[in-house]
C-alpha positions as CSV (number, residue, x, y, z in Angstrom):
1,M,-19.7,-49.9,-50.2
2,G,-17.6,-50.6,-47.2
3,K,-18.8,-49.9,-43.7
4,G,-15.4,-48.8,-42.4
5,M,-13.8,-50.0,-39.3
6,E,-16.2,-50.6,-36.4
7,I,-14.8,-49.7,-33.0
8,S,-16.2,-51.8,-30.1
9,G,-17.4,-50.2,-26.9
10,D,-14.6,-52.0,-25.1
11,V,-11.9,-50.2,-27.1
12,L,-13.5,-46.8,-26.5
13,E,-13.8,-47.5,-22.8
14,R,-10.0,-48.3,-22.6
15,Q,-9.1,-45.1,-24.5
16,R,-11.3,-43.1,-22.2
17,A,-9.7,-44.7,-19.1
18,K,-6.2,-44.1,-20.5
19,K,-6.9,-40.4,-21.2
20,A,-8.4,-40.0,-17.7
21,T,-5.3,-41.5,-16.1
22,E,-3.0,-39.2,-18.1
23,L,-5.0,-36.2,-17.0
24,T,-5.0,-37.3,-13.4
25,S,-1.3,-37.8,-13.5
26,Q,-0.7,-34.3,-15.0
27,V,-2.9,-32.7,-12.2
28,K,-0.9,-34.6,-9.5
29,Y,2.4,-33.5,-11.1
30,R,1.3,-29.9,-11.3
31,D,0.2,-29.9,-7.6
32,G,3.7,-31.0,-6.6
33,V,5.6,-28.5,-8.8
34,G,6.5,-25.3,-7.1
35,S,5.7,-26.5,-3.6
36,G,9.4,-27.2,-3.0
37,T,10.9,-28.3,0.2
38,E,10.6,-26.2,3.3
39,V,13.9,-25.0,4.8
40,M,14.1,-23.6,8.3
41,E,15.5,-20.0,8.3
42,T,18.9,-19.8,9.8
43,V,20.6,-16.8,11.4
44,D,22.8,-16.5,8.3
45,M,19.8,-16.6,6.0
46,E,18.0,-13.9,8.0
47,R,21.2,-11.7,7.9
48,V,21.5,-12.1,4.1
49,R,17.8,-11.3,3.6
50,R,18.1,-8.1,5.8
51,N,21.2,-7.0,3.9
52,Q,19.5,-7.5,0.6
53,E,16.6,-5.4,1.8
54,N,18.9,-2.7,3.0
55,I,20.9,-2.6,-0.3
56,S,17.6,-2.4,-2.2
57,L,16.4,0.5,-0.1
58,V,19.8,2.4,-0.6
59,K,19.6,1.9,-4.4
60,Y,15.9,3.0,-4.4
61,K,16.7,6.1,-2.4
62,K,19.6,7.0,-4.7
63,Q,17.3,7.0,-7.6
64,L,14.9,9.3,-5.9
65,Q,17.3,12.0,-4.9
66,A,15.9,15.4,-5.9
67,T,17.9,17.9,-7.8
68,S,18.1,21.4,-6.6
69,V,16.7,24.0,-9.1
70,G,18.6,26.8,-7.4
71,V,17.1,30.1,-6.2
72,T,15.0,31.8,-8.9
73,P,13.3,35.2,-8.6
74,E,10.0,33.4,-8.4
75,L,11.1,31.2,-5.5
76,E,12.6,34.1,-3.7
77,R,9.3,36.1,-4.0
78,V,7.3,33.1,-2.6
79,R,9.8,32.7,0.3
80,Q,9.5,36.4,1.1
81,N,5.7,36.3,0.9
82,Q,5.6,33.3,3.3
83,E,7.9,35.1,5.8
84,N,5.6,38.2,5.6
85,I,2.5,36.2,6.2
86,S,4.2,34.3,9.1
87,S,5.4,37.6,10.7
88,A,1.9,39.2,10.3
89,S,0.2,36.2,11.9
90,H,2.6,36.3,14.9
91,I,2.1,40.1,15.4
92,G,-1.7,39.7,15.1
93,C,-2.3,41.7,12.0
94,I,-4.1,38.8,10.4
């Protein structure tokens, strides 16, 4: 029976070193990705940013506009009760 191929310790050490180098290279690459180059903010950039925020707020507020349900008998009754309570508290009945 054959013993198969024997791998020397030197070959294993080279493979381990190669793998460690690849991993280190990947870590260094990932550290650099996304950091970008810093750019000083100019007056125009500030103006554009402010305009974008304002446009965003206008669109957001348009989406939140409430719709009127009109005057229902129930709402009219509640309004009249609130007026009566307010008038009574001002007169001193309550």
